[in-house]
C-alpha positions in Angstrom: 15.9 19.7 12.1 15.1 22.8 10.1 17.7 24.0 7.7 18.2 27.7 8.4 20.9 28.6 5.9 23.8 27.2 4.0 27.1 28.9 3.3 27.5 30.2 -0.2 23.9 29.1 -1.1 21.8 31.4 -3.3 18.3 32.6 -2.3 15.5 30.2 -3.1 12.6 31.3 -5.2 9.3 31.4 -3.3 6.8 30.5 -5.9 4.3 27.8 -5.0 2.0 25.4 -6.9 -1.6 26.0 -7.4 -2.3 22.7 -5.6 0.1 22.4 -2.7 0.5 19.1 -0.9 -0.4 19.8 2.7 -0.4 16.9 5.2 -3.5 16.2 7.3 -3.6 14.9 10.9 -1.2 12.0 11.6 -3.0 8.8 12.5 -0.5 6.0 12.4 3.2 5.0 12.5 4.9 2.4 10.5 8.0 1.7 12.7 10.9 0.2 10.8 14.6 -0.3 11.4 16.9 2.4 9.9 19.3 -0.3 8.8 18.6 -3.9 7.7 20.6 -6.9 8.8 22.3 -7.1 5.4 23.7 -3.6 5.9 21.3 -1.9 3.5 19.2 1.2 4.5 15.5 0.6 4.6 13.6 2.8 2.2 10.8 3.0 -0.4 12.4 3.1 -3.8 11.0 5.0 -6.8 11.3 1.8 -8.7 8.8 0.1 -6.2 5.9 2.0 -7.9 3.9 0.3 -10.7 2.2 2.8 -13.0 2.7 5.6 -10.5 1.1 3.6 -7.7 2.6 1.8 -4.7 1.0 -1.7 -5.1 -0.9 -3.7 -2.5 1.6 -6.5 -2.9 4.5 -4.2 -1.9 2.8 -3.1 1.4 1.8 -6.7 2.1 5.4 -7.9 1.6 6.7 -5.3 4.0 4.2 -6.1 6.7 4.9 -9.9 6.4 8.7 -9.6 5.8 10.4 -12.7 7.3 13.5 -10.5 8.3 12.3 -8.3 11.3 15.0 -5.7 10.4 13.2 -5.1 7.1 9.7 -5.5 8.4 7.2 -2.6 8.8 5.5 -2.6 12.2 2.2 -0.5 12.1 0.7 0.9 15.2 -2.8 -0.5 15.7 -6.1 1.4 15.1 -5.6 5.2 14.7 -4.1 7.7 17.0 -6.4 10.1 18.9 -5.5 13.4 20.6 -2.5 13.8 18.2 -0.3 16.5 19.5 2.8 17.4 17.3 5.3 19.7 18.9 8.8 21.1 18.9 11.6 21.3 21.4 13.0 24.7 22.2 15.8 26.0 20.1 18.9 26.3 22.2 20.8 29.7 22.0 23.6 31.5 23.6 23.5 35.1 24.6 26.7 37.1 24.7 27.5 40.1 26.9 26.9 42.4 24.0 23.3 41.2 23.8 24.0 39.2 20.6 22.2 35.8 20.5 23.5 32.9 18.4 21.7 29.7 17.8 23.4 26.6 19.3 21.0 23.9 18.3 17.6 24.0 16.5 14.5 22.5 18.1 13.4 19.1 16.9 9.9 17.7 16.3 8.1 15.7 18.9 5.0 13.6 18.8 2.2 12.6 21.2 -0.8 10.5 20.5 -3.2 8.1 22.1 -4.1 4.5 21.1 -7.6 3.9 22.6 -9.0 0.8 24.2 -6.2 -1.6 23.6 -4.7 -4.3 25.8 -2.2 -2.8 28.3 0.4 -5.3 27.0 0.7 -3.2 23.8 2.6 -0.5 25.7 5.5 -3.0 26.4 5.5 -4.1 22.8 5.8 -0.5 21.6 8.6 0.1 24.1 10.6 -2.9 22.6 11.7 -0.4 19.8 12.9 2.3 22.3 16.6 1.5 22.4 17.1 0.5 18.8 18.1 2.4 15.7 14.6 2.9 14.1 12.3 5.4 12.5 8.8 5.8 11.2 6.9 6.3 7.9 4.2 8.6 9.1 0.7 7.9 7.9 -1.9 10.6 7.7 -5.7 10.5 7.8 -5.9 10.8 4.0 -3.7 7.7 3.7 -0.6 9.6 2.7 2.9 8.5 3.8 5.7 10.9 4.8 9.4 10.2 4.9 12.7 11.9 4.1 13.9 11.9 0.5 17.5 11.4 -0.7 19.2 14.0 -2.9 18.3 12.4 -6.2 14.7 11.7 -5.1 15.0 7.9 -5.8 14.5 6.8 -2.2 12.2 7.8 0.7 13.7 6.9 4.1 11.8 6.6 7.4 12.1 9.6 9.7 14.7 8.6 12.4 13.4 8.7 16.0 15.9 9.7 18.7 17.2 6.7 20.6 15.8 6.5 24.1 13.0 9.1 23.6 10.2 6.6 22.8 7.7 6.2 25.6 4.4 4.2 25.8 2.4 4.0 28.9 -1.0 2.6 29.8 -3.4 5.1 31.2 -6.4 3.5 32.9 -10.0 4.4 32.6 -11.3 7.2 34.8 -14.9 6.4 35.8 -17.3 8.7 34.2 -14.6 10.8 32.6 -12.2 9.0 30.2 -11.5 5.6 28.6 -8.4 3.5 28.8 -5.6 4.4 26.4 -1.9 3.8 25.5 -0.1 7.2 25.3 2.7 7.2 22.9 5.4 9.9 22.8 8.8 10.3 21.1 11.2 12.8 19.7 12.7 12.8 16.2 16.4 12.8 15.7 18.1 16.1 15.3 19.6 14.6 12.1 16.2 14.6 10.5 16.2 17.3 7.8 12.7 18.9 7.4 13.7 20.4 4.1 13.8 16.8 2.7 10.4 15.8 4.0 8.3 14.3 1.1 4.9 12.7 0.8 3.4 9.9 -1.1 -0.2 10.9 -1.6 -2.9 8.5 -0.5 -4.2 8.3 -4.1 -0.8 6.8 -5.1 -1.1 3.9 -2.6 -3.2 0.9 -3.5 -4.1 -0.2 0.0 -5.8 1.5 3.0 -2.8 2.0 5.3 -5.1 3.1 8.1 -6.5 -0.4 8.3 -3.1 -2.2 8.0 -2.4 -4.8 10.7 0.8 -5.7 12.3 1.6 -9.3 12.9 0.3 -11.3 16.0 2.9 -13.4 17.8 2.1 -17.1 18.3 3.8 -20.2 19.7 3.4 -23.7 18.1 2.9 -26.4 20.8 3.3 -30.1 19.8 0.9 -32.2 21.8 1.9 -35.3 23.6 -1.6 -36.8 23.1 -2.4 -38.1 20.6 1.1 -39.6 20.2 3.3 -38.7 17.2 3.5 -41.4 14.6 5.5 -41.8 11.4 2.8 -39.8 9.5 0.8 -37.9 12.0 1.3 -35.2 14.6 -1.0 -32.9 16.6 -0.3 -29.3 17.7 -1.9 -26.0 18.5 -0.8 -22.4 18.3 -1.3 -20.0 21.3 -1.1 -16.2 21.5 2.1 -14.7 23.0 1.5 -12.0 25.6 -2.2 -11.3 25.1 -4.8 -13.1 27.2 -5.9 -13.4 30.8 -4.2 -15.2 33.7 -5.2 -18.8 34.1 -6.6 -19.2 30.6 -5.0 -20.0 27.2 -6.0 -18.4 23.9 -5.7 -20.3 20.7 -5.2 -18.9 17.2 -7.9 -20.3 14.9 -8.1 -20.6 11.2 -4.7 -22.3 10.9 -5.9 -25.5 9.2 -4.8 -24.5 5.7 -2.2 -26.8 4.3 -0.6 -24.1 2.1 0.2 -22.0 5.2 2.6 -24.5 6.7 5.9 -25.9 5.7 7.3 -29.2 7.0 11.0 -29.9 6.5 13.3 -32.9 7.1 16.5 -30.9 7.3 16.2 -28.9 4.1 14.0 -31.5 2.3 10.3 -30.7 2.1 7.9 -33.2 3.5 4.4 -33.2 2.0 1.6 -32.3 4.3 -1.5 -34.2 3.1 -4.2 -32.6 5.4 -4.6 -30.5 8.6 -7.9 -30.9 10.6 -9.0 -28.6 13.3 -10.5 -31.4 15.4 -12.6 -29.2 17.8 -13.1 -26.2 15.5 -11.5 -24.0 18.1 -7.8 -24.3 17.4 -7.1 -26.5 20.5 -6.0 -29.4 18.3 -4.7 -29.3 14.8 -4.1 -32.8 13.4 -1.4 -33.0 10.8 -1.1 -35.9 8.3 2.1 -36.1 6.2 4.2 -38.5 4.2 7.3 -39.9 5.7 9.3 -43.1 5.3 11.8 -43.2 8.2 12.2 -41.9 11.8 13.7 -38.4 11.9 13.4 -34.9 13.4 11.1 -32.6 11.4 10.7 -28.9 11.5 7.3 -27.3 11.2 7.2 -23.6 9.9 4.2 -21.3 9.5 4.5 -19.5 6.2 1.0 -18.2 5.7 0.5 -14.6 4.4 -2.9 -12.9 4.4 -4.5 -12.1 1.1 -4.2 -8.3 1.6 -2.6 -5.8 4.0 -5.8 -5.2 6.0 -6.2 -8.9 7.1 -4.5 -10.3 10.1 -1.1 -11.9 9.7 0.9 -14.0 12.2 4.5 -14.4 13.3 4.5 -18.0 14.7 7.6 -19.7 16.1 9.0 -22.8 14.3 9.0 -26.1 16.2 10.8 -29.4 15.9 9.4 -32.8 16.7 10.8 -36.4 16.2 8.9 -39.2 14.6 9.2 -42.7 15.9 
């Protein structure tokens, strides 16, 4: 909300810099929970910078954070037809004609995500009833948030609970393409006087190309049979795909991207072979000496923030 005045505050000087920081068109949201599961408030710290730059490794870590309450969830591609707005300020008029402000207007947002699977709308709506906010990303790669009083933390801008909407708008023949229309309203607790930007030049990665994680499910195959040192599985996409067909995630035959545990004890994976080179059967060979129940975890992280990462369910299986 805009700060109109404060009691007992002095007038502010109105001088400006010769090179003002003016935000460009907004093109992306990085949705993030306001509070993490450990009770801390999510933010970017001034100490997260290295040599005045927010490193690639920092962004990569946020995108692939194992705790979803600390993870950053970027919207895909770039928004089109961006329409920022403001709700009306509420006022009360007295019989004398005097008008008093009851509540300031708050910022609103509308933007289109073009040519994406309609399932994306339901994924975006999953944030709708939670306590979450956004780090706004602009066309020049800048991030905007809300700074604390001593300027050591930049917080996501809180989105009013229940205002997020995402709906699939189908193609109109000869007139328009398919789109997901995203709208929401910022919380009236957001203080515009504390808006602050991290310039794109101070961010090591291209945020506009950053990818959110794709969900996958690990499926243990019944054939070939599990042995004391071998197991076969595949990983299928969650939600995305067409009825009657199965889509497999490929490129998962890297040993370092997987963790095999006997309780809490690591079990060495010797090799992973993509038998058909299409993800339908991954053959795992590992070392084991006794029958037990093992847990298979995907722990792979892409090399940089613009490559695709995955959030793949863990799975248990029992060796004979």
